[in-house]
C-alpha positions as CSV (number, residue, x, y, z in Angstrom):
1,X,14.5,-76.3,20.9
2,X,13.5,-79.4,22.8
3,X,13.5,-78.9,26.6
4,X,12.4,-80.6,29.7
5,X,10.9,-78.9,32.8
6,X,11.3,-81.9,35.0
7,X,14.1,-82.2,37.6
8,X,17.4,-83.6,36.3
9,X,16.8,-87.3,37.4
10,X,13.4,-87.8,35.8
11,X,14.4,-85.8,32.7
12,X,17.6,-87.9,32.2
13,X,15.7,-91.1,32.8
14,X,13.0,-90.2,30.3
15,X,15.6,-89.1,27.7
16,X,17.7,-92.2,28.2
17,X,14.7,-94.4,27.7
18,X,13.8,-92.7,24.4
19,X,17.4,-92.5,23.0
20,X,19.3,-95.5,24.5
21,X,16.8,-97.7,26.4
22,X,19.6,-100.1,27.4
23,X,20.3,-97.8,30.3
24,X,16.8,-97.9,31.8
25,X,14.9,-100.7,33.4
26,X,11.4,-100.9,34.8
27,X,13.0,-99.8,38.2
28,X,14.7,-96.8,36.7
29,X,18.0,-95.5,35.3
30,X,21.0,-97.9,35.4
31,X,23.3,-95.2,36.9
32,X,26.5,-97.3,37.1
33,X,26.0,-98.6,33.5
34,X,25.4,-95.1,32.1
35,X,28.3,-93.6,34.1
36,X,30.7,-96.1,32.4
37,X,30.1,-94.6,29.0
38,X,30.2,-90.9,30.1
39,X,33.6,-89.2,30.0
40,X,34.7,-87.8,33.4
41,X,31.5,-88.8,35.3
42,X,31.6,-91.1,38.3
43,X,28.8,-93.3,39.2
44,X,28.6,-91.6,42.6
45,X,28.3,-88.1,41.1
46,X,25.7,-89.3,38.6
47,X,23.7,-91.2,41.3
48,X,23.7,-88.1,43.6
49,X,22.5,-85.8,40.7
50,X,19.8,-88.3,39.6
51,X,18.5,-88.8,43.1
52,X,18.5,-85.1,43.9
53,X,21.0,-85.5,46.7
54,X,23.3,-83.0,44.9
55,X,22.7,-80.6,42.1
56,X,24.1,-81.7,38.7
57,X,27.2,-79.8,37.7
58,X,27.2,-78.0,34.4
59,X,30.0,-80.4,33.2
60,X,27.9,-83.5,34.2
61,X,24.9,-82.1,32.4
62,X,27.0,-81.3,29.3
63,X,28.4,-84.8,29.2
64,X,25.0,-86.4,29.6
65,X,23.6,-84.2,26.8
66,X,26.5,-85.0,24.5
67,X,26.0,-88.7,25.0
68,X,22.3,-88.5,24.5
69,X,22.6,-86.1,21.6
70,X,20.6,-83.2,22.9
71,X,21.7,-79.6,23.8
72,X,22.6,-79.1,27.5
73,X,19.8,-76.6,27.7
74,X,17.4,-79.6,27.5
75,X,17.9,-79.9,31.2
76,X,16.1,-77.3,33.5
77,X,19.1,-77.0,35.9
78,X,21.4,-76.1,33.0
79,X,19.0,-73.4,31.8
80,X,18.6,-72.1,35.4
81,X,22.4,-71.9,35.8
82,X,23.0,-69.8,32.7
83,X,23.8,-66.2,33.3
84,X,20.9,-63.9,32.7
85,X,21.2,-61.5,29.7
86,X,21.3,-57.9,30.9
């Protein structure tokens, strides 16, 4: 399975550049533009998660993953939030 070990912001930016580069410029991720096409994700919540101001919620990660056609486990924070098998 394809995974990233980078923090959410850099991982999302790199993935968006590979999959849908219309959402990335030389300066970085176009947060507001990407948020417009994500279901239930505000630009503010996405901006906070990408900048590291707030941890991304599982729902935000799942929606980003759905849109960019990867499993949510691609993102390190999602894997870290999964309950550990006993």
